[in-house]
N, C-alpha and C positions, 0 to 999 in steps of 0.2 A: 686727604689728611685734615683739612680744615673742618669738613663735615664731621669727621670722627672726633676731633677735639671739641666741637660744638656739642655733640651728644654727650661726651664725657663731662663737659661742664654742667649740662642740664641734670644729668644723673648725680654728678658730684655735689650739687647743691643739697641733695637729700642727705648726704653724709655729713653735712655741717651740723644737722640736727643730731646725728649719731655722735659727733664729737662733743656737742654740748651735753649729751647724756653721759658720755664717758667722763667728762670734766666734772659734772655734778656728782657722780659717784665717787670719784677720786677726792673731791673736796668735802665729802661727807654730807652733802645736801640731799642726796638720794641714798637709799639703802635697800636691803632685801624687802622690807615691809612696803616701802614705796613702790618697788617693782611689782609686787603682788597686787597692790591697789591699782596701779596704772594698767597692768595687764587685764584686770577684771573690768576696769572702766572701758578700755578699748574693745575687749571681747564682747561685753554685754550691752554697751551703749553706743559708742561712737562708730564702730565698724558696721553694725547693722544699719545705723542711720545713714551712713555714707553709701552703703549698698543700695538701699531702697531709693534714696533721692537721686542717685546716679542713674537708676533705671527708670525714673519718672521723667523720661525724655520723649520727645517726638521722634520715635525710631521708625525708620523706613522699613518696608517689607524686606528689602535686601539686607539691611543690618540685622533684622530679626533672624533671617535665614542664616546669615553668617554666624550670629551668636549661637545658634543651634549646632552649627558645624564646629565651632570652637569648643562647645560643651562635649560633643562627641570626640573631638580631637584630644581633649584632655584625658578622657577615659582610655583612648587608644594609646596615647603616648606614655602614660604612667604604666599601663599594662605591659607595653613593650619594654619599658625600662626595667620592670621586674623580671621579664623573661631574659633580658640582656645581662642583668646582674647575677643571675643564678650561676651560669657557667664561669663568669668572671671571678666571682668570689671563690669558686672552687680552684680556678687556675692560680689565684693568688694564695691558695692554701689557707683561707680564713675558715675556721670551723668553730663549732661549739657556740656558746652564747654570743661571742664576738661576731660571728657570722650574721646573726639576726640583727644586731645593732648596725653593723656595716651596711647591710642591705637596706635597712630602714632609713638610715641617715643619708644614703646615697640616692635613693629613689625619690623621696618626698622633699619638696622645696618650700621656701618661705614665700608662698604665692600671695599672701595677704599683707603682712607687715612690711615687706619690701616690694612685692609685686604690685600692689595697688598704688603706692606712691610713684613708682617708676612709670607705670602705664598712665597715671593721671598727668604727670608732668610732661610726658611726651605727646599724649593724645587728648587730654581733657576728659570730660565725663563719658565720652564714647569708649575711651580706653578703660575706664572703670567698669563700664557695662560688659565689655568683652572679658576683662580680667575676672569679674565676678562669676561669669558663666564658666570660665576655665576653673576657677576656684571651686565651684559646685561639684564638678566631676572629680577634681583632685581630692577634695575633702571627703567625699563619699568613699573613695578608695583608701584615704588615710585612716579613717575611723573604722574601716572594715578590714581590708587586706593588711593595712599597716599595723593595726593593733593586733591582729592575729599573728603576724610575723614576730612581733616583739614579745608576745606573751605565750606563745605556743609551748615553750619548754616549761612554763610554770603551770600549764594546764588551765589557763584562763581563756577568755574569749571576749569579743567586743560586745558592747551593749548598744542596741539600736537608739536608745535615748541619747547616747553620745554622738552617734552619726547624725542624728536629727537635732543638732544644737542650734542655738538662736541664729548663728551666721548662715547656716544652710537654709533655715526657714526664711530668713530675710532675703536671700538670693532668690529662692523660689517665689516669694511674695513679689519682689521687685520685677522678676521676669514675667509673672502673670500680669502685673500692671502694664509693663511694656507691650506684652502680647495683645492686651485689650485696648491699648492706646489710652489708658486711664491716667490722667494727671491728678496728682494729689492737690487738695484744696490749699490755698495759700496759708491759711491758719495752721495747717499741719506741716506743710512743706518747709516753711521758713525756720521753725525751731529745729526740725530734723536736719535740715541742711547746715545750720550753724553748728549743731552737734557733730555732724559727720565731718565737717572741715577740720575738726580737732584731731581726727584719726591720724593724719600724716605726721604731724610733729610729735604727738604722743607715742605712736608706735616706734618711731625712729629714736626718740629719746630713750625708750625702753631698751632698744637694741644696744645703744651706746652704754647704758648702765650695765647691761649684761656683759659687754666686752670688758669693762673695767673690773669685773668681778674675778676674771680668770687670770691665771699666771701665764704670761706669754711664753715663758721658757718651756712650759709643758706642751705647748703647741709644736715645738720644734724637735721633739724627741720621739714622736710616734710615726712610724712608717705607714701605719694603717690610715692615719689621718691624712697624710699626703696622698695616698692612693685613692681614698674616698673623694678628696677634693678635686683631683685631676679628672676623675670620672664624672663628678657632679657638675663642675664648672666648665669643662672642656669637651669631654667625649660625648656625653648625652646631648648637649646643645648642638655639637657638630653633626651628630647623627640626625637630630631633628631638622637641622637646616637642609641636609641632603634629602630627607623625606618630604619636606615642604616644597622642594623643587619639582617633586612628582605630583603635587597637589596645587595646580595653578588656579583653582577656583577661589582661593583666599585673596582678599584685598591686601594691599601693602600693610594696612593697619592690623588686620586680623593675623597676617603672617608674622608680623613683628611681635604682637602680643603673645602668640603661641611660642615663639622662639625664646622670648625673654622670660616667660614663665618657666620654661624648661631650663633656663640658665640661672634661675634663682639659687641663692645659697640654701643650705640645709634648713629644714623647717624648725622654727624657733620653739614649737611645741613638742618636738621630738624628745628632748631630754626629760620634759615633764611627764610625758606618757611612759617613757622608759622607767623613770623613778617610781611611778605608780605601780608598775608591774615588776619592780626590782630587777630590771634588766640593765644593760650597759649604759647607764645615763652619763657616766663620767666621760666615756669616749664620745658620746653624742654631743655633749656640751662643748668639747674641744672642736668637733667638726663644725658645729654651728658658728662658733667664734671665728675659726680659720676661714671658712667659706664666705662668711659675711664680710670679713676684711678684704679678701681677694676679689670678691664680686665687684668692688669699686672699680677694678681695672678690666674685668672680663665682660661685665654687662654693656659698657659702651661699645666694645668691639662687636658683640653679637647684635646689638641694636643697629650698628652700621652695616654689618654683613646681611642683615635681613632685607635691606633695601636693594639687594642685587640678586 
């Protein structure tokens, strides 16, 4: 129990930033325009810098090998989640456009804005290294399978240029640096490292501001939001934990990163993508807010369970 509380405290520290973001939005210091600016700053500058510098480490052969396994694991786990949610959504009698939003919001998680900070605070830069490789597989499926899911009724399709966004490119670049044991020169590493360190507070402030934008009463009136939350935060991580017991080749760190990434709240970008394709972005916004709030309690539990 003491260990569980300790993990909860470590992860709970991150949500202090979320609270400050919420407070800033309520006080009128932050607004929708600020959110867009911060989101762009994180997406195009600080997140890629954090990814590259976190991979500019002295990585052992074993860690590189495990990183590849985590990359493969992310592709397998997200694909299995998709196969799992197909019959579940039918069983719950979710159909029409709501079915696409339900599946999209339940399968894909916030593996960067929340995943990176959690893995960093628990494991340091090796945690970011593993989380970035998980994110690579996850994001490739997000921008291909995910976008197809959300826009298929509108006759649209994904664009490869979106799948190959700057964050995917930075992950690939960082991994190649790690693979070749290439260390960035100090003149380049220090400014990138300083920029990357801003990712954690900025990303979490952004989530807090987003939470303050929503009406909490609307979160309590949607049965579908509850169902999506239970599957996203409890069922899929529990199934992942069971599968990881059948894969003893992961280290405790690798196992925990995989489990925590699968236990992340719904992807913060999901409503944005849905809005772009005129899909169910209102439902997805509620799912993002509700799962982000409840993940404060579920993430420490799964971080603790991963150690056994």
